[in-house]
C-alpha positions in Angstrom: 23.1 4.8 45.0 25.5 3.0 47.3 28.6 5.1 47.7 30.8 2.0 47.9 29.4 0.7 44.7 30.2 4.1 43.0 33.8 3.9 44.3 34.2 0.5 42.8 33.0 1.8 39.5 35.3 4.8 39.6 38.2 2.4 40.2 37.1 0.4 37.2 37.1 3.4 35.0 40.6 4.3 36.3 41.9 0.8 35.5 40.4 0.9 32.0 42.2 4.2 31.3 45.5 2.8 32.8 45.1 -0.4 30.7 44.4 1.6 27.5 46.9 4.4 28.1 44.3 7.1 28.0 42.9 9.6 30.6 40.1 8.9 32.9 38.2 11.8 31.2 38.6 10.1 27.8 37.0 6.9 29.1 34.2 8.8 30.8 33.6 10.7 27.7 33.5 7.7 25.5 31.0 6.1 27.9 28.8 9.2 27.9 28.7 8.9 24.2 27.6 5.5 24.2 25.1 6.1 26.9 23.5 9.1 25.1 23.1 6.7 22.1 21.1 4.3 24.4 19.2 7.1 26.1 18.0 8.4 22.8 17.0 5.0 21.4 13.6 4.6 19.8 13.4 1.0 20.8 11.1 0.7 23.8 13.1 -2.0 25.6 16.3 -0.1 25.2 14.7 3.2 26.5 13.0 1.4 29.4 16.3 -0.1 30.5 18.0 3.2 30.6 15.1 4.8 32.3 15.4 2.0 35.0 18.9 3.1 36.0 18.7 5.0 39.3 20.6 8.3 39.2 21.1 11.5 41.1 20.7 13.7 38.0 18.5 13.6 35.0 20.7 10.9 33.4 23.1 8.4 35.0 26.8 8.9 35.3 29.1 6.5 33.9 29.8 5.2 37.6 26.0 5.0 38.2 25.7 3.0 34.9 28.6 0.6 35.9 27.2 0.1 39.4 23.6 -0.6 38.4 24.6 -2.9 35.5 26.9 -4.9 37.7 24.0 -5.3 40.1 21.8 -6.6 37.4 24.4 -9.0 36.1 25.0 -10.3 39.7 21.2 -10.9 40.2 21.0 -12.7 37.0 23.7 -15.1 38.1 22.1 -16.0 41.4 
């Protein structure tokens, strides 16, 4: 994944943490919980979406998720 896009995603997480008065780790943990729910979904469309996210490891990081989802949204607006 593009390093610049991951840096933008990292900054977005930092801004969310600052806005909500919580730590970056708290935001990342909450995102991971939501992501695990999606990854474990029994719905084929939901599961296919999660499996389509490019990632370095077995599952996407919050930053990879943000970067990928932002690119999908951008493409949809074109």
